[in-house]
C-alpha positions in Angstrom: -60.5 -40.0 -18.5 -63.4 -42.4 -18.3 -67.0 -42.4 -17.4 -66.3 -43.7 -13.9 -64.5 -40.4 -13.2 -67.3 -38.2 -14.4 -70.9 -37.7 -13.7 -73.5 -36.5 -16.2 -74.2 -32.8 -15.7 -77.4 -32.6 -13.6 -80.3 -31.0 -15.4 -78.0 -29.3 -17.9 -80.7 -28.0 -20.3 -82.6 -26.4 -17.4 -79.4 -24.9 -16.0 -78.6 -23.4 -19.4 -82.1 -22.1 -19.8 -81.9 -20.4 -16.4 -78.4 -19.0 -16.8 -78.0 -15.2 -17.3 -75.8 -14.1 -20.2 -74.6 -10.6 -20.3 -74.9 -8.5 -23.4 -71.6 -8.5 -25.4 -70.9 -12.1 -24.4 -71.6 -15.7 -25.6 -71.7 -18.6 -23.1 -70.7 -22.1 -24.3 -71.3 -25.3 -22.4 -69.3 -28.4 -23.4 -71.2 -31.7 -23.9 -68.2 -33.9 -24.6 -67.2 -34.9 -28.2 -68.0 -32.1 -30.5 -71.2 -31.1 -28.7 -71.8 -27.6 -27.5 -74.7 -25.5 -26.2 -74.3 -21.8 -27.0 -76.4 -19.2 -25.2 -76.6 -15.5 -26.1 -79.0 -12.9 -24.7 -81.4 -13.9 -27.4 -81.0 -17.6 -28.3 -80.0 -21.1 -27.3 -78.2 -23.1 -30.0 -77.1 -26.7 -29.8 -74.2 -27.8 -32.0 -73.7 -31.6 -32.6 -75.7 -32.8 -29.6 -75.2 -36.5 -29.0 -77.0 -38.6 -26.4 -76.3 -42.1 -27.8 -74.6 -44.7 -25.6 -72.2 -45.7 -28.4 -73.0 -49.4 -28.1 -73.5 -49.7 -31.8 -69.9 -48.8 -32.4 -67.8 -51.3 -30.3 -64.6 -50.5 -32.2 -64.7 -47.0 -30.7 -64.1 -48.4 -27.3 -67.2 -47.0 -25.7 -68.0 -43.5 -24.4 -65.4 -41.8 -22.4 -67.9 -39.3 -20.9 -71.5 -40.0 -19.8 -74.5 -39.1 -21.9 -74.7 -35.3 -21.2 -78.5 -34.7 -21.0 -82.0 -36.1 -21.6 -83.4 -34.4 -24.7 -86.9 -34.7 -23.2 -85.8 -32.4 -20.4 -85.0 -29.5 -22.8 -87.7 -26.8 -22.7 -86.1 -24.4 -25.1 -83.9 -25.0 -28.2 -83.9 -22.2 -30.8 -81.7 -24.0 -33.3 -79.6 -27.2 -33.9 -76.5 -27.2 -36.0 -75.2 -30.5 -37.4 -71.8 -30.5 -38.9 -72.0 -33.8 -40.7 -73.8 -37.1 -41.0 -72.0 -39.3 -38.5 -74.2 -40.5 -35.6 -72.4 -38.5 -32.9 -73.0 -35.3 -34.9 -76.4 -35.9 -36.4 -78.0 -37.9 -33.6 -81.2 -39.9 -34.2 -82.1 -40.1 -30.5 -81.9 -36.3 -29.9 -83.7 -35.4 -33.1 -86.4 -38.0 -32.6 -87.4 -36.5 -29.3 -87.1 -32.9 -30.3 -89.0 -33.6 -33.6 -92.0 -34.7 -31.6 -92.3 -31.9 -29.0 -90.0 -29.0 -29.8 -89.2 -29.2 -33.5 -86.5 -26.5 -33.4 -85.0 -25.5 -36.8 -82.2 -27.9 -37.8 -79.4 -26.7 -40.1 -76.8 -28.9 -41.7 -75.3 -30.3 -44.9 -77.7 -32.2 -47.1 -76.4 -35.5 -45.8 -77.6 -34.5 -42.3 -80.9 -33.0 -43.2 -81.7 -36.0 -45.4 -81.1 -38.3 -42.4 -83.3 -36.2 -40.2 -86.1 -36.2 -42.8 -85.9 -39.9 -43.1 -86.3 -40.2 -39.3 -89.5 -38.3 -39.5 -88.3 -34.8 -38.4 -90.7 -32.2 -39.8 -89.4 -31.3 -43.2 -90.4 -27.6 -42.9 -88.0 -27.3 -39.9 -85.0 -28.6 -41.8 -82.6 -26.3 -43.7 -79.7 -27.4 -45.8 -76.8 -25.0 -45.7 -74.2 -25.1 -48.5 -70.8 -23.6 -47.9 -71.1 -19.8 -47.8 -74.8 -19.7 -47.0 -76.1 -18.0 -43.9 -79.0 -18.2 -41.5 -80.1 -15.9 -38.6 -81.7 -17.1 -35.4 -82.6 -14.2 -33.0 -79.3 -12.5 -32.4 -77.2 -15.3 -33.9 -75.8 -15.2 -37.4 -74.7 -18.6 -38.7 -72.5 -19.0 -41.8 -71.7 -22.4 -43.2 -68.0 -22.8 -44.1 -66.1 -25.4 -46.0 -64.9 -28.3 -44.0 -62.7 -31.3 -45.0 -63.9 -34.6 -43.6 -63.2 -37.4 -46.1 -65.1 -40.0 -44.0 -68.4 -38.0 -44.2 -70.8 -37.7 -47.1 -71.0 -34.0 -46.5 -69.5 -31.7 -43.9 -69.9 -28.1 -42.7 -68.0 -25.9 -40.4 -70.0 -23.1 -38.8 -69.0 -19.5 -38.2 -71.3 -18.3 -35.4 -71.5 -14.6 -34.7 -73.4 -12.9 -31.9 -73.0 -10.0 -29.6 -69.8 -9.0 -31.3 -68.3 -12.5 -30.7 -67.2 -14.9 -33.4 -66.9 -18.6 -32.9 -65.8 -21.2 -35.5 -66.8 -24.8 -35.0 -65.2 -27.2 -37.5 -66.9 -30.5 -36.6 -64.5 -33.4 -37.4 -62.8 -31.5 -40.2 -59.1 -32.4 -40.8 -56.6 -29.6 -41.4 -56.6 -28.3 -45.0 -54.5 -25.5 -46.4 -57.5 -23.4 -47.5 -59.0 -23.3 -44.0 -58.0 -19.8 -43.3 -59.6 -18.5 -46.5 -62.8 -20.5 -45.9 -63.1 -19.2 -42.3 -63.1 -15.5 -43.2 -62.0 -12.7 -40.7 -60.2 -13.6 -37.5 -62.3 -15.4 -34.8 -62.5 -15.1 -31.1 -62.6 -18.9 -30.6 -61.9 -21.9 -32.8 -63.3 -25.3 -31.9 -61.6 -28.3 -33.6 -61.8 -32.1 -33.0 -58.5 -33.7 -32.0 -57.8 -37.3 -31.1 -55.4 -40.2 -31.1 -55.0 -41.4 -34.7 -54.0 -45.1 -35.0 -51.0 -45.9 -37.2 -51.9 -45.3 -40.9 -55.2 -43.6 -40.0 -56.3 -40.0 -39.8 -59.7 -39.6 -38.2 -59.1 -36.3 -36.3 -56.7 -33.4 -36.3 -53.4 -33.9 -34.6 -52.0 -31.5 -32.0 -50.0 -29.8 -34.8 -53.0 -29.7 -37.1 -55.1 -27.9 -34.4 -52.4 -25.4 -33.8 -51.9 -24.7 -37.5 -55.7 -24.3 -37.9 -55.7 -21.7 -35.1 -52.8 -19.9 -36.8 -54.5 -19.9 -40.2 -57.9 -18.6 -38.9 -56.2 -16.1 -36.6 -58.0 -17.3 -33.5 -57.7 -15.6 -30.2 -58.6 -18.8 -28.4 -58.1 -22.4 -29.5 -60.5 -25.0 -27.9 -59.7 -28.6 -28.6 -62.7 -30.9 -28.5 -63.7 -34.6 -29.2 -60.6 -35.9 -27.4 -62.8 -37.4 -24.7 -65.7 -39.0 -26.4 -64.4 -42.4 -27.6 -62.0 -44.3 -25.4 -60.1 -45.8 -28.4 -59.1 -42.3 -29.6 -58.5 -40.5 -26.3 -55.8 -37.8 -26.5 -54.6 -35.7 -23.6 -55.7 -32.2 -24.7 -52.8 -30.5 -22.8 -50.6 -31.7 -25.7 -52.3 -29.2 -27.9 -51.2 -26.4 -25.7 -47.6 -27.5 -25.8 -47.5 -27.6 -29.6 -49.5 -24.4 -30.0 -46.6 -22.5 -28.4 -44.7 -22.9 -31.7 -47.5 -22.7 -34.3 -49.8 -20.0 -32.8 -48.1 -18.4 -29.8 -50.6 -15.5 -29.8 -53.6 -17.8 -29.3 -54.7 -19.0 -25.8 -55.5 -22.7 -25.5 -58.5 -23.4 -23.3 -59.3 -26.9 -22.4 -63.1 -27.4 -22.1 -64.5 -29.1 -19.0 -67.3 -31.5 -19.5 -70.7 -29.9 -18.6 -69.1 -26.6 -17.7 -69.4 -23.2 -19.2 -66.9 -20.9 -21.0 -67.8 -17.2 -21.6 -66.4 -15.3 -24.6 -66.5 -11.6 -25.3 -65.5 -9.7 -28.4 -62.1 -8.4 -29.2 
């Protein structure tokens, strides 16, 4: 899947802001890569928003999906969650714009909040979350959970709970045996980054890793992400569904569509 086959979602922040979300549900828009916008009846939360063109990283092969939105077009952002310090998860372009005219609270590991502070983001709007720490934004409860990303200086996963719905976003974490214990109770949806790993490298979860993660956290729904962002690491996400039949047959695999919404309700 390449940029030529997709168009950037038109006016996505405004569409999210206008969208109605019923009580007892959480709506999630997919931004490509690990990026999400979550909307509840009370809040709009961005996770790992990235609007860079990727030109600074030629080895990644370029973006496989267009830049999803113009950060200057956002009128409401109640919180930003950064999972780790890589540029496509803690984005200087997004934070530079929002730091000037919106300054929503930004949560992340110290490696992310330190970067944002160095870029001039208002320090009083930055909160470092260590594993196990929580924050509340309107009707959303955010818990930082342990993640395993050996390529990052620091990494968080986030358990996001609202309206009786629990979502777990693991950033670029690789699979690790203690994931189930770190995640806590079963979740309604698990978001994990998968991708093609070159021989001898392990940058993202494999299909089997994603399925094992869903099994371990007892996820009702498994949502593979990040398979589309970099052309060099593209992976057909349908492969995750095939492997999941063996590892976590009780979980439903849902493939996110770029710029489109999924709605989750509680068990």
